[in-house]
A tleap script that builds the chain and sets N, CA, C and O, in Angstrom:
source leaprc.protein.ff14SB
mol = sequence {
  NMET LYS LYS LEU LEU LEU LEU THR VAL ILE
  LEU LEU ALA GLY CYS ALA THR SER VAL PRO
  VAL GLU ARG LYS PHE PRO ASP ALA PRO GLN
  GLU LEU MET GLU LYS CYS PRO GLU LEU LYS
  GLN THR GLU GLN THR SER LYS LEU SER GLU
  VAL LEU LYS VAL VAL THR GLU ASN TYR SER
  GLN TYR GLN GLU CYS LYS LEU GLU VAL TYR
  THR TRP ILE GLU TRP TYR SER THR GLN LYS
  GLN ILE PHE ASP SER VAL CLYS
}
set mol.1.N position { 11.468 8.085 -14.183 }
set mol.1.CA position { 12.419 7.201 -13.573 }
set mol.1.C position { 13.416 6.664 -14.597 }
set mol.1.O position { 14.615 6.580 -14.329 }
set mol.2.N position { 12.896 6.296 -15.790 }
set mol.2.CA position { 13.770 5.775 -16.832 }
set mol.2.C position { 14.755 6.842 -17.292 }
set mol.2.O position { 15.921 6.549 -17.558 }
set mol.3.N position { 14.276 8.086 -17.383 }
set mol.3.CA position { 15.147 9.179 -17.823 }
set mol.3.C position { 16.258 9.432 -16.798 }
set mol.3.O position { 17.402 9.707 -17.158 }
set mol.4.N position { 15.900 9.333 -15.522 }
set mol.4.CA position { 16.891 9.534 -14.466 }
set mol.4.C position { 17.953 8.430 -14.496 }
set mol.4.O position { 19.141 8.696 -14.311 }
set mol.5.N position { 17.520 7.210 -14.725 }
set mol.5.CA position { 18.453 6.085 -14.829 }
set mol.5.C position { 19.365 6.244 -16.044 }
set mol.5.O position { 20.568 6.001 -15.959 }
set mol.6.N position { 18.793 6.648 -17.161 }
set mol.6.CA position { 19.573 6.858 -18.376 }
set mol.6.C position { 20.567 7.999 -18.182 }
set mol.6.O position { 21.714 7.891 -18.616 }
set mol.7.N position { 20.156 9.073 -17.550 }
set mol.7.CA position { 21.049 10.198 -17.284 }
set mol.7.C position { 22.199 9.786 -16.361 }
set mol.7.O position { 23.337 10.209 -16.562 }
set mol.8.N position { 21.909 8.972 -15.361 }
set mol.8.CA position { 22.940 8.493 -14.443 }
set mol.8.C position { 23.966 7.629 -15.181 }
set mol.8.O position { 25.168 7.763 -14.953 }
set mol.9.N position { 23.501 6.758 -16.051 }
set mol.9.CA position { 24.404 5.895 -16.823 }
set mol.9.C position { 25.285 6.732 -17.735 }
set mol.9.O position { 26.481 6.465 -17.850 }
set mol.10.N position { 24.723 7.725 -18.377 }
set mol.10.CA position { 25.497 8.589 -19.283 }
set mol.10.C position { 26.546 9.377 -18.505 }
set mol.10.O position { 27.688 9.489 -18.949 }
set mol.11.N position { 26.176 9.919 -17.362 }
set mol.11.CA position { 27.133 10.666 -16.555 }
set mol.11.C position { 28.262 9.776 -16.052 }
set mol.11.O position { 29.425 10.179 -16.077 }
set mol.12.N position { 27.934 8.577 -15.597 }
set mol.12.CA position { 28.969 7.662 -15.113 }
set mol.12.C position { 29.888 7.214 -16.241 }
set mol.12.O position { 31.094 7.069 -16.037 }
set mol.13.N position { 29.341 6.995 -17.412 }
set mol.13.CA position { 30.167 6.595 -18.554 }
set mol.13.C position { 31.086 7.738 -18.958 }
set mol.13.O position { 32.238 7.503 -19.323 }
set mol.14.N position { 30.600 8.959 -18.899 }
set mol.14.CA position { 31.422 10.117 -19.225 }
set mol.14.C position { 32.551 10.315 -18.228 }
set mol.14.O position { 33.658 10.686 -18.617 }
set mol.15.N position { 32.293 10.076 -16.965 }
set mol.15.CA position { 33.334 10.209 -15.941 }
set mol.15.C position { 34.399 9.132 -16.089 }
set mol.15.O position { 35.585 9.386 -15.875 }
set mol.16.N position { 33.980 7.950 -16.449 }
set mol.16.CA position { 34.926 6.838 -16.553 }
set mol.16.C position { 35.892 7.031 -17.712 }
set mol.16.O position { 37.045 6.605 -17.632 }
set mol.17.N position { 35.441 7.665 -18.786 }
set mol.17.CA position { 36.310 7.821 -19.956 }
set mol.17.C position { 37.136 9.093 -19.915 }
set mol.17.O position { 38.057 9.248 -20.717 }
set mol.18.N position { 36.836 9.999 -19.010 }
set mol.18.CA position { 37.574 11.252 -18.973 }
set mol.18.C position { 38.818 11.199 -18.092 }
set mol.18.O position { 39.609 12.143 -18.087 }
set mol.19.N position { 39.005 10.106 -17.344 }
set mol.19.CA position { 40.160 9.980 -16.466 }
set mol.19.C position { 41.328 9.405 -17.270 }
set mol.19.O position { 41.224 8.298 -17.800 }
set mol.20.N position { 42.425 10.133 -17.366 }
set mol.20.CA position { 43.555 9.601 -18.131 }
set mol.20.C position { 44.227 8.441 -17.386 }
set mol.20.O position { 44.435 8.500 -16.174 }
set mol.21.N position { 44.553 7.409 -18.125 }
set mol.21.CA position { 45.215 6.242 -17.557 }
set mol.21.C position { 46.611 6.172 -18.161 }
set mol.21.O position { 46.774 6.121 -19.380 }
set mol.22.N position { 47.606 6.172 -17.292 }
set mol.22.CA position { 48.980 6.106 -17.767 }
set mol.22.C position { 49.431 4.650 -17.765 }
set mol.22.O position { 49.398 3.969 -16.740 }
set mol.23.N position { 49.849 4.199 -18.929 }
set mol.23.CA position { 50.347 2.825 -19.050 }
set mol.23.C position { 51.864 2.858 -19.040 }
set mol.23.O position { 52.482 3.681 -19.715 }
set mol.24.N position { 52.449 1.971 -18.283 }
set mol.24.CA position { 53.900 1.894 -18.227 }
set mol.24.C position { 54.293 0.435 -18.157 }
set mol.24.O position { 53.800 -0.311 -17.311 }
set mol.25.N position { 55.189 0.025 -19.058 }
set mol.25.CA position { 55.663 -1.360 -19.034 }
set mol.25.C position { 56.545 -1.539 -17.808 }
set mol.25.O position { 57.417 -0.710 -17.550 }
set mol.26.N position { 56.332 -2.615 -17.045 }
set mol.26.CA position { 57.100 -2.787 -15.801 }
set mol.26.C position { 58.591 -3.000 -16.069 }
set mol.26.O position { 58.982 -3.583 -17.080 }
set mol.27.N position { 59.398 -2.521 -15.150 }
set mol.27.CA position { 60.835 -2.733 -15.238 }
set mol.27.C position { 61.152 -4.182 -14.891 }
set mol.27.O position { 60.369 -4.871 -14.236 }
set mol.28.N position { 62.298 -4.618 -15.338 }
set mol.28.CA position { 62.715 -5.996 -15.073 }
set mol.28.C position { 63.050 -6.165 -13.598 }
set mol.28.O position { 63.594 -5.247 -12.984 }
set mol.29.N position { 62.736 -7.321 -13.017 }
set mol.29.CA position { 63.108 -7.577 -11.621 }
set mol.29.C position { 64.627 -7.569 -11.458 }
set mol.29.O position { 65.362 -7.951 -12.368 }
set mol.30.N position { 65.075 -7.137 -10.314 }
set mol.30.CA position { 66.509 -6.994 -10.079 }
set mol.30.C position { 67.252 -8.328 -10.164 }
set mol.30.O position { 68.386 -8.370 -10.642 }
set mol.31.N position { 66.628 -9.419 -9.706 }
set mol.31.CA position { 67.330 -10.705 -9.749 }
set mol.31.C position { 67.563 -11.203 -11.170 }
set mol.31.O position { 68.448 -12.026 -11.405 }
set mol.32.N position { 66.769 -10.705 -12.121 }
set mol.32.CA position { 66.994 -11.078 -13.519 }
set mol.32.C position { 68.034 -10.196 -14.196 }
set mol.32.O position { 68.444 -10.467 -15.324 }
set mol.33.N position { 68.452 -9.159 -13.518 }
set mol.33.CA position { 69.444 -8.256 -14.092 }
set mol.33.C position { 70.857 -8.561 -13.578 }
set mol.33.O position { 71.793 -7.809 -13.850 }
set mol.34.N position { 71.007 -9.656 -12.841 }
set mol.34.CA position { 72.315 -10.012 -12.307 }
set mol.34.C position { 73.240 -10.479 -13.417 }
set mol.34.O position { 72.803 -11.089 -14.393 }
set mol.35.N position { 74.508 -10.189 -13.260 }
set mol.35.CA position { 75.501 -10.614 -14.232 }
set mol.35.C position { 75.841 -12.077 -14.029 }
set mol.35.O position { 75.568 -12.655 -12.977 }
set mol.36.N position { 76.431 -12.659 -15.036 }
set mol.36.CA position { 76.886 -14.044 -14.935 }
set mol.36.C position { 78.054 -14.125 -13.953 }
set mol.36.O position { 78.813 -13.167 -13.811 }
set mol.37.N position { 78.197 -15.258 -13.281 }
set mol.37.CA position { 79.309 -15.386 -12.333 }
set mol.37.C position { 80.654 -15.391 -13.058 }
set mol.37.O position { 80.748 -15.711 -14.242 }
set mol.38.N position { 81.673 -15.030 -12.315 }
set mol.38.CA position { 83.025 -15.009 -12.868 }
set mol.38.C position { 83.482 -16.437 -13.182 }
set mol.38.O position { 83.122 -17.389 -12.490 }
set mol.39.N position { 84.267 -16.554 -14.224 }
set mol.39.CA position { 84.812 -17.858 -14.579 }
set mol.39.C position { 85.972 -18.207 -13.664 }
set mol.39.O position { 86.631 -17.325 -13.113 }
set mol.40.N position { 86.214 -19.494 -13.510 }
set mol.40.CA position { 87.283 -19.958 -12.625 }
set mol.40.C position { 88.647 -19.750 -13.281 }
set mol.40.O position { 88.782 -19.738 -14.504 }
set mol.41.N position { 89.629 -19.590 -12.440 }
set mol.41.CA position { 91.014 -19.435 -12.906 }
set mol.41.C position { 91.820 -20.656 -12.461 }
set mol.41.O position { 91.501 -21.295 -11.458 }
set mol.42.N position { 92.847 -20.962 -13.209 }
set mol.42.CA position { 93.733 -22.052 -12.809 }
set mol.42.C position { 94.999 -21.470 -12.197 }
set mol.42.O position { 95.354 -20.315 -12.429 }
set mol.43.N position { 95.659 -22.293 -11.420 }
set mol.43.CA position { 96.928 -21.869 -10.837 }
set mol.43.C position { 98.037 -22.036 -11.864 }
set mol.43.O position { 97.898 -22.787 -12.829 }
set mol.44.N position { 99.115 -21.345 -11.651 }
set mol.44.CA position { 100.243 -21.421 -12.580 }
set mol.44.C position { 100.850 -22.823 -12.620 }
set mol.44.O position { 101.314 -23.267 -13.670 }
set mol.45.N position { 100.850 -23.500 -11.516 }
set mol.45.CA position { 101.498 -24.814 -11.431 }
set mol.45.C position { 100.506 -25.956 -11.582 }
set mol.45.O position { 100.774 -27.053 -11.092 }
set mol.46.N position { 99.398 -25.748 -12.225 }
set mol.46.CA position { 98.364 -26.773 -12.355 }
set mol.46.C position { 98.787 -27.842 -13.358 }
set mol.46.O position { 99.553 -27.595 -14.289 }
set mol.47.N position { 98.264 -29.013 -13.131 }
set mol.47.CA position { 98.460 -30.104 -14.085 }
set mol.47.C position { 97.534 -29.867 -15.275 }
set mol.47.O position { 96.542 -29.145 -15.178 }
set mol.48.N position { 97.872 -30.474 -16.366 }
set mol.48.CA position { 97.060 -30.318 -17.570 }
set mol.48.C position { 95.646 -30.859 -17.351 }
set mol.48.O position { 94.689 -30.295 -17.881 }
set mol.49.N position { 95.498 -31.917 -16.599 }
set mol.49.CA position { 94.168 -32.476 -16.333 }
set mol.49.C position { 93.315 -31.490 -15.530 }
set mol.49.O position { 92.111 -31.381 -15.763 }
set mol.50.N position { 93.927 -30.779 -14.594 }
set mol.50.CA position { 93.186 -29.782 -13.815 }
set mol.50.C position { 92.794 -28.595 -14.692 }
set mol.50.O position { 91.690 -28.061 -14.579 }
set mol.51.N position { 93.705 -28.198 -15.556 }
set mol.51.CA position { 93.402 -27.090 -16.477 }
set mol.51.C position { 92.236 -27.469 -17.380 }
set mol.51.O position { 91.320 -26.675 -17.592 }
set mol.52.N position { 92.278 -28.676 -17.905 }
set mol.52.CA position { 91.204 -29.142 -18.782 }
set mol.52.C position { 89.867 -29.179 -18.038 }
set mol.52.O position { 88.831 -28.826 -18.602 }
set mol.53.N position { 89.890 -29.605 -16.776 }
set mol.53.CA position { 88.663 -29.648 -15.975 }
set mol.53.C position { 88.090 -28.234 -15.783 }
set mol.53.O position { 86.884 -28.029 -15.922 }
set mol.54.N position { 88.947 -27.272 -15.468 }
set mol.54.CA position { 88.496 -25.887 -15.256 }
set mol.54.C position { 87.961 -25.305 -16.562 }
set mol.54.O position { 86.941 -24.617 -16.561 }
set mol.55.N position { 88.637 -25.574 -17.662 }
set mol.55.CA position { 88.183 -25.069 -18.956 }
set mol.55.C position { 86.808 -25.648 -19.301 }
set mol.55.O position { 85.931 -24.933 -19.785 }
set mol.56.N position { 86.631 -26.917 -19.053 }
set mol.56.CA position { 85.340 -27.564 -19.324 }
set mol.56.C position { 84.234 -26.963 -18.455 }
set mol.56.O position { 83.143 -26.680 -18.949 }
set mol.57.N position { 84.507 -26.769 -17.175 }
set mol.57.CA position { 83.517 -26.165 -16.276 }
set mol.57.C position { 83.183 -24.740 -16.699 }
set mol.57.O position { 82.020 -24.337 -16.678 }
set mol.58.N position { 84.207 -23.977 -17.084 }
set mol.58.CA position { 83.977 -22.600 -17.522 }
set mol.58.C position { 83.133 -22.555 -18.791 }
set mol.58.O position { 82.237 -21.722 -18.924 }
set mol.59.N position { 83.426 -23.451 -19.709 }
set mol.59.CA position { 82.671 -23.472 -20.961 }
set mol.59.C position { 81.207 -23.804 -20.711 }
set mol.59.O position { 80.322 -23.143 -21.254 }
set mol.60.N position { 80.944 -24.818 -19.896 }
set mol.60.CA position { 79.550 -25.175 -19.619 }
set mol.60.C position { 78.842 -24.073 -18.832 }
set mol.60.O position { 77.664 -23.805 -19.066 }
set mol.61.N position { 79.553 -23.433 -17.903 }
set mol.61.CA position { 78.970 -22.328 -17.140 }
set mol.61.C position { 78.633 -21.161 -18.067 }
set mol.61.O position { 77.579 -20.540 -17.932 }
set mol.62.N position { 79.517 -20.869 -18.993 }
set mol.62.CA position { 79.278 -19.784 -19.948 }
set mol.62.C position { 78.069 -20.100 -20.823 }
set mol.62.O position { 77.213 -19.239 -21.024 }
set mol.63.N position { 77.989 -21.313 -21.339 }
set mol.63.CA position { 76.869 -21.672 -22.213 }
set mol.63.C position { 75.535 -21.598 -21.472 }
set mol.63.O position { 74.534 -21.153 -22.033 }
set mol.64.N position { 75.522 -22.032 -20.220 }
set mol.64.CA position { 74.305 -21.974 -19.416 }
set mol.64.C position { 73.873 -20.530 -19.169 }
set mol.64.O position { 72.698 -20.190 -19.309 }
set mol.65.N position { 74.825 -19.697 -18.805 }
set mol.65.CA position { 74.523 -18.293 -18.538 }
set mol.65.C position { 74.070 -17.591 -19.821 }
set mol.65.O position { 73.121 -16.807 -19.805 }
set mol.66.N position { 74.739 -17.871 -20.905 }
set mol.66.CA position { 74.381 -17.280 -22.200 }
set mol.66.C position { 72.948 -17.629 -22.570 }
set mol.66.O position { 72.192 -16.763 -23.011 }
set mol.67.N position { 72.570 -18.889 -22.397 }
set mol.67.CA position { 71.218 -19.330 -22.711 }
set mol.67.C position { 70.189 -18.603 -21.851 }
set mol.67.O position { 69.161 -18.153 -22.358 }
set mol.68.N position { 70.460 -18.487 -20.563 }
set mol.68.CA position { 69.538 -17.786 -19.665 }
set mol.68.C position { 69.377 -16.323 -20.052 }
set mol.68.O position { 68.260 -15.806 -20.091 }
set mol.69.N position { 70.483 -15.661 -20.336 }
set mol.69.CA position { 70.435 -14.233 -20.662 }
set mol.69.C position { 69.726 -14.005 -21.989 }
set mol.69.O position { 68.868 -13.127 -22.086 }
set mol.70.N position { 70.069 -14.781 -23.012 }
set mol.70.CA position { 69.439 -14.592 -24.317 }
set mol.70.C position { 67.953 -14.911 -24.274 }
set mol.70.O position { 67.150 -14.225 -24.906 }
set mol.71.N position { 67.581 -15.953 -23.529 }
set mol.71.CA position { 66.164 -16.293 -23.403 }
set mol.71.C position { 65.404 -15.181 -22.698 }
set mol.71.O position { 64.306 -14.812 -23.114 }
set mol.72.N position { 65.989 -14.647 -21.628 }
set mol.72.CA position { 65.354 -13.550 -20.899 }
set mol.72.C position { 65.193 -12.321 -21.786 }
set mol.72.O position { 64.125 -11.710 -21.799 }
set mol.73.N position { 66.222 -11.953 -22.516 }
set mol.73.CA position { 66.165 -10.774 -23.389 }
set mol.73.C position { 65.098 -10.950 -24.464 }
set mol.73.O position { 64.338 -10.023 -24.747 }
set mol.74.N position { 65.042 -12.127 -25.056 }
set mol.74.CA position { 64.038 -12.389 -26.094 }
set mol.74.C position { 62.631 -12.306 -25.520 }
set mol.74.O position { 61.752 -11.692 -26.125 }
set mol.75.N position { 62.405 -12.917 -24.356 }
set mol.75.CA position { 61.074 -12.888 -23.748 }
set mol.75.C position { 60.670 -11.461 -23.389 }
set mol.75.O position { 59.554 -11.039 -23.693 }
set mol.76.N position { 61.560 -10.724 -22.753 }
set mol.76.CA position { 61.269 -9.360 -22.322 }
set mol.76.C position { 60.973 -8.463 -23.523 }
set mol.76.O position { 60.030 -7.673 -23.493 }
set mol.77.N position { 61.777 -8.584 -24.576 }
set mol.77.CA position { 61.570 -7.766 -25.772 }
set mol.77.C position { 60.232 -8.076 -26.433 }
set mol.77.O position { 59.522 -7.169 -26.865 }
set mol.78.N position { 59.893 -9.350 -26.509 }
set mol.78.CA position { 58.611 -9.745 -27.104 }
set mol.78.C position { 57.447 -9.193 -26.292 }
set mol.78.O position { 56.489 -8.664 -26.854 }
set mol.79.N position { 57.530 -9.318 -24.968 }
set mol.79.CA position { 56.448 -8.812 -24.119 }
set mol.79.C position { 56.310 -7.295 -24.224 }
set mol.79.O position { 55.198 -6.768 -24.202 }
set mol.80.N position { 57.432 -6.599 -24.338 }
set mol.80.CA position { 57.402 -5.138 -24.468 }
set mol.80.C position { 56.774 -4.739 -25.813 }
set mol.80.O position { 55.994 -3.788 -25.871 }
set mol.81.N position { 57.102 -5.447 -26.875 }
set mol.81.CA position { 56.513 -5.153 -28.174 }
set mol.81.C position { 54.999 -5.385 -28.155 }
set mol.81.O position { 54.239 -4.586 -28.703 }
set mol.82.N position { 54.570 -6.466 -27.531 }
set mol.82.CA position { 53.132 -6.735 -27.414 }
set mol.82.C position { 52.459 -5.635 -26.612 }
set mol.82.O position { 51.394 -5.153 -26.998 }
set mol.83.N position { 53.054 -5.236 -25.515 }
set mol.83.CA position { 52.500 -4.187 -24.669 }
set mol.83.C position { 52.387 -2.865 -25.438 }
set mol.83.O position { 51.369 -2.178 -25.359 }
set mol.84.N position { 53.442 -2.519 -26.178 }
set mol.84.CA position { 53.443 -1.251 -26.917 }
set mol.84.C position { 52.464 -1.283 -28.100 }
set mol.84.O position { 51.939 -0.240 -28.488 }
set mol.85.N position { 52.216 -2.451 -28.670 }
set mol.85.CA position { 51.316 -2.526 -29.836 }
set mol.85.C position { 49.847 -2.410 -29.441 }
set mol.85.O position { 49.016 -2.040 -30.270 }
set mol.86.N position { 49.514 -2.719 -28.194 }
set mol.86.CA position { 48.130 -2.627 -27.722 }
set mol.86.C position { 47.927 -1.249 -27.119 }
set mol.86.O position { 48.596 -0.879 -26.154 }
set mol.87.N position { 47.011 -0.498 -27.686 }
set mol.87.CA position { 46.743 0.858 -27.158 }
set mol.87.C position { 45.279 1.095 -27.016 }
set mol.87.O position { 44.867 2.174 -26.590 }
savepdb mol mol.pdb
quit
């Protein structure tokens, strides 16, 4: 009985290790691959105060988008390196 149990364990262990497992790092979700929104434009006849307001909004929008994109790229790259280093 012990020999039969030992033989069964050896056969099952051999089957489990002979199946190739393909590892693939997941692709980025589509919502994280969206581009930053377009910046606002001013009209030709705008007052200087309106132009300054649009420039300020565009600058803050750009900085926010830049931070999100750079943070995402850094996180994704780090996770991919960790995934590739573990084999």
